[in-house]
N, C-alpha and C positions, 0 to 999 in steps of 0.2 A: 880476199878479193874486195875491192871497194864497192860500195852500194851502186855507184854509177855503172861500173863494169857488170855487176850482177843484173841490173836493169837492162843494159844493152844486150847481154847474152840472152835473157828471157825474150826480149823484143825480137831478136834475130831468130831464135828457135820458134817463136810463134809464127812468124812470117814463113819460115821454111815449112813448118807443119801445114800451114794453110795451103801452100803451093802444092804439096804432095798428097793431101788428104782428098777424100771423095765427097766432101761436104758441099752443100749448095752455095751458090754465089751469095745468097742472102745470109747464110751462116757466116761466111767470110766477112761480109759487110758488118754484121753485128759484132764479131770479134774485133774487127778493125776499129770500130767506134770505141769499144771498151779499151782497146790497147791505146788508142789516142787519148782517151780520158785518163787512163792510168798514167800515161806519160806526162800529161799536164799536171796532174796532182803530185806526181813524183818530183817533177822539177820545182813546183811551188813549195813542196816540203823542204827541198834542199835550200831554196832561196831563204825560206823563213826559219831555218833550223835554229838560228840564233834567237829567234823570238819564241821558239817552242810552240809554233802553231802549224797547222796543216797535217799533223800526224793522223788524226782521225779520218780526214777526207782521203788521205793516201790509202789507209788501211781498207776503207770501204771500196775504193776503186780497184785495189789489188784483189780483194775478195770477189768482187763482181767479175773481173776478168778470169780469175781462177775457176769460179763456179761455172762460167760459160764454156771455157775450153775443156773442163773435165766432163761437163754434160755432153759435149760433142765428141768425146772419146779421144782426147789428146793422149800422147804417150806420157808415161809416168815421169820421164826425164823433164818434159816441159812443165808439168805441174810442180815438180820439185824446184825447177829453176825459178818459177814465179813465186813460190813460197819462200825461197831463200833470199829474196830481195829485202834488205834491212832498211 
């Protein structure tokens, strides 16, 4: 699976989980912000891949998103999807 497909899958799974979980609106807002930041860093990393920059920023954003959804009790499949993004 291509990295873009992996990211889109994790994005969709995160949104579906947020719709179905019993977390507060504030938790959803925080996850949404982290998801948006991860998306920006991911896209920036893809754009700059030829320059070999953006990798560190992407990894930080990916880890922040992962830490938040795990702390909120996301399913293991969602955590695995986020971890699998290359």
